[in-house]
C-alpha positions as CSV (number, residue, x, y, z in Angstrom):
1,M,-31.3,15.9,7.2
2,S,-28.7,13.2,7.9
3,T,-29.4,9.5,8.0
4,Q,-27.5,6.5,9.3
5,A,-27.0,3.3,7.5
6,I,-27.1,0.0,9.3
7,S,-23.8,-1.6,10.0
8,S,-22.9,-5.3,9.3
9,Q,-22.5,-5.5,13.1
10,P,-25.8,-5.7,15.0
11,G,-26.4,-2.7,17.2
12,R,-23.5,-0.7,15.8
13,P,-24.6,1.9,13.2
14,Y,-22.1,3.5,10.9
15,P,-20.4,6.4,12.7
16,P,-21.0,10.1,11.8
17,P,-18.7,11.8,9.2
18,A,-15.1,11.7,10.2
19,A,-12.7,14.7,10.2
20,A,-11.0,15.7,7.0
21,E,-7.9,13.5,6.2
22,P,-4.7,15.1,5.0
23,F,-3.3,13.9,1.7
24,W,0.4,14.6,2.3
25,P,1.2,11.3,4.0
26,A,0.1,9.4,0.8
27,Q,2.1,11.9,-1.4
28,L,5.2,11.4,0.8
29,T,4.8,7.6,0.6
30,I,4.6,7.7,-3.2
31,L,7.7,9.9,-3.3
32,A,9.6,7.5,-1.0
33,A,8.6,4.6,-3.3
34,I,9.9,6.4,-6.4
35,A,13.1,7.3,-4.6
36,L,13.6,3.6,-3.7
37,Q,13.1,2.6,-7.4
38,L,15.7,5.1,-8.5
39,L,18.3,3.2,-6.3
40,L,17.7,-0.1,-8.0
41,P,20.4,-1.4,-10.4
42,K,19.6,-0.7,-14.1
43,R,19.3,-4.4,-14.9
44,L,16.3,-4.7,-12.6
45,T,14.3,-1.9,-14.0
46,A,11.9,-1.7,-17.0
47,G,13.8,0.4,-19.5
48,P,16.2,3.2,-18.4
49,T,16.5,3.6,-14.6
50,W,14.8,7.1,-14.8
51,L,11.9,6.1,-17.0
52,V,9.5,4.5,-14.6
53,P,10.1,6.9,-11.7
54,A,9.7,9.8,-14.2
55,L,6.3,8.5,-15.3
56,E,5.3,7.9,-11.7
57,G,6.3,11.4,-10.8
58,A,4.2,12.9,-13.6
59,L,1.2,10.9,-12.4
60,L,1.9,12.2,-8.8
61,I,2.0,15.8,-10.0
62,G,-1.3,15.3,-11.9
63,M,-2.9,13.7,-8.8
64,S,-1.7,16.7,-6.7
65,F,-3.4,19.1,-9.0
66,A,-6.6,17.1,-8.8
67,T,-6.5,16.8,-5.0
68,P,-7.1,19.4,-2.3
69,R,-4.8,19.5,0.7
70,Q,-7.4,17.7,2.8
71,L,-9.8,15.1,1.7
72,E,-13.3,16.0,2.9
73,H,-15.4,14.2,0.3
74,E,-14.9,11.9,-2.6
75,H,-12.8,13.1,-5.6
76,R,-13.4,10.6,-8.4
77,L,-10.6,11.9,-10.6
78,R,-8.1,11.9,-7.8
79,R,-9.1,8.4,-6.9
80,R,-8.7,7.1,-10.4
81,V,-5.3,8.7,-10.8
82,A,-4.3,7.4,-7.3
83,L,-5.3,3.8,-8.1
84,G,-3.6,4.0,-11.5
85,L,-0.4,5.3,-9.9
86,T,-0.5,2.7,-7.2
87,A,-1.0,-0.1,-9.7
88,F,1.8,1.3,-11.9
89,V,4.3,1.4,-9.0
90,S,3.2,-2.1,-7.9
91,A,3.8,-3.5,-11.4
92,A,7.2,-1.9,-11.6
93,N,8.2,-3.4,-8.2
94,V,6.9,-6.9,-9.3
95,F,8.9,-6.6,-12.5
96,S,12.1,-5.8,-10.5
97,L,11.4,-8.8,-8.3
98,A,10.9,-11.1,-11.3
99,E,14.1,-9.8,-12.9
100,L,16.1,-10.4,-9.7
101,T,14.6,-13.9,-9.3
102,H,15.5,-14.7,-12.9
103,L,19.0,-13.4,-12.3
104,L,19.4,-15.7,-9.3
105,L,18.0,-18.8,-11.0
106,H,19.8,-18.5,-14.3
107,H,23.0,-16.7,-13.7
108,E,26.0,-16.9,-11.5
109,V,25.8,-14.2,-8.8
110,S,28.9,-13.1,-7.0
111,D,28.0,-9.7,-5.7
112,G,26.0,-10.6,-2.6
113,R,26.0,-7.0,-1.3
114,E,24.2,-5.7,-4.4
115,L,21.7,-8.5,-4.1
116,I,20.9,-7.8,-0.5
117,I,20.5,-4.1,-1.2
118,S,18.2,-4.8,-4.2
119,G,16.1,-7.2,-2.1
120,V,15.8,-4.6,0.7
121,L,14.7,-1.9,-1.8
122,I,12.1,-4.1,-3.3
123,W,10.8,-5.2,0.2
124,L,10.6,-1.5,1.3
125,T,8.8,-0.5,-1.8
126,S,6.3,-3.3,-1.3
127,F,5.7,-2.2,2.2
128,L,5.0,1.4,1.1
129,I,2.9,0.7,-1.9
130,F,0.6,-1.8,-0.3
131,G,-0.1,0.6,2.5
132,L,-1.4,2.9,-0.2
133,W,-3.6,0.1,-1.6
134,Y,-5.2,-0.5,1.7
135,W,-5.8,3.2,2.3
136,E,-7.4,3.5,-1.1
137,I,-9.7,0.5,-1.1
138,D,-11.1,0.4,2.5
139,R,-14.8,1.5,2.6
140,G,-14.5,3.1,-0.9
141,G,-11.5,5.3,-0.2
142,P,-10.4,8.1,2.0
143,G,-12.8,10.6,0.4
144,K,-15.9,8.6,1.2
145,R,-14.6,7.8,4.7
146,A,-14.1,11.5,5.4
147,A,-17.5,12.4,4.1
148,G,-19.2,9.6,6.2
149,S,-20.7,8.0,3.1
150,D,-18.5,5.0,3.2
151,G,-19.8,1.5,3.0
152,P,-19.0,-1.7,5.0
153,P,-15.4,-2.0,6.0
154,D,-12.8,-4.1,4.1
155,F,-10.7,-4.4,7.2
156,Q,-11.6,-5.1,10.8
157,F,-9.3,-3.1,13.1
158,P,-9.1,-3.8,16.8
159,Q,-10.6,-0.4,17.6
160,M,-13.8,-1.4,15.8
161,N,-14.5,-4.2,18.3
162,D,-14.3,-2.3,21.6
163,D,-15.8,1.1,22.2
164,R,-13.5,1.4,25.3
165,I,-10.5,1.6,22.9
166,E,-12.0,4.2,20.5
167,P,-15.5,5.8,20.2
168,V,-17.9,4.5,17.6
169,G,-17.0,7.3,15.3
170,W,-13.4,6.1,14.9
171,R,-12.1,5.6,11.4
172,P,-8.6,4.4,10.5
173,K,-6.1,6.9,9.2
174,F,-3.2,6.5,6.8
175,I,-0.8,5.4,9.5
176,D,-3.1,2.5,10.4
177,Y,-3.0,1.2,6.9
178,L,0.7,1.6,6.7
179,Y,1.0,-0.4,9.9
180,V,-1.2,-3.2,8.4
181,S,1.1,-3.3,5.4
182,L,4.2,-3.5,7.6
183,T,2.9,-6.4,9.7
184,N,1.7,-8.3,6.6
185,N,5.0,-7.7,4.8
186,T,6.9,-9.0,7.9
187,A,4.7,-11.9,9.0
188,F,3.3,-12.9,5.6
189,S,-0.2,-12.9,7.2
190,P,-2.6,-10.6,9.0
191,T,-1.8,-9.9,12.6
192,D,-4.3,-7.7,14.6
193,T,-6.2,-6.4,11.6
194,M,-8.3,-8.9,9.5
195,P,-9.3,-8.6,5.8
196,L,-13.0,-9.0,5.4
197,T,-13.7,-8.7,1.7
198,P,-12.3,-10.7,-1.3
199,I,-10.5,-7.6,-2.6
200,A,-8.8,-7.0,0.7
201,K,-7.8,-10.7,1.0
202,S,-6.5,-10.8,-2.5
203,I,-4.3,-7.7,-2.1
204,M,-2.9,-9.0,1.2
205,G,-2.2,-12.3,-0.4
206,I,-0.3,-10.7,-3.2
207,Q,1.7,-8.7,-0.8
208,A,2.6,-11.7,1.4
209,T,3.7,-13.6,-1.7
210,V,5.9,-10.8,-2.9
211,S,7.4,-10.4,0.6
212,L,8.0,-14.1,1.0
213,L,9.8,-14.3,-2.3
214,T,11.9,-11.3,-1.5
215,I,13.0,-12.4,1.9
216,G,13.0,-16.2,1.4
217,L,14.5,-16.5,-2.0
218,I,16.6,-13.5,-2.6
219,V,17.9,-12.2,0.8
220,S,18.6,-15.7,2.1
221,R,20.5,-16.5,-1.1
222,A,22.5,-13.3,-0.8
223,V,23.5,-14.3,2.8
224,N,24.8,-17.6,1.5
225,I,26.8,-15.8,-1.2
226,L,28.4,-13.6,1.4
């Protein structure tokens, strides 16, 4: 016998279980982030250029073994590995940004082309990895959303405010979270999707800060050098 929880919005119960969600978009995003890190100059990476991407690849393989092709219910092991991998890639990207910032502030930089490329790589990695963060944290993760056992939303999408846009049973997919990450990475603030919980606001704030530093400090300096 199924039951429905009461939503935070009066008169709108939580929707019935959503369809199974494919896992391959998240895997492809992680692989793209690893590839971008491999392109960074050695002086901006923690250890040898191959070390961090190799460790990330090992975690991705482990997560693939712990995950079915489609998420139909919560997989706690997969989610722990996924959150750990996402945090690991995020830390590596922040380290690269810190190294590049230190290089700008304390050394003479003459190669503006390399600086622009490095800034773009860091910006793109940030866009991809924060899309994964939003996908993993919203309503307890993709497994809970697919099973219909998710809790209150961490993000308020436009489709949630008007049943004429989407039915009550609508749930965001990976592309929706990736779009949120793109707009936050570009505008340094929410656009059409609002963060509702402290964790969502904190992660969006971190992403906006990383993006602002990358674009404002590094790319603009590189243009001046050129």
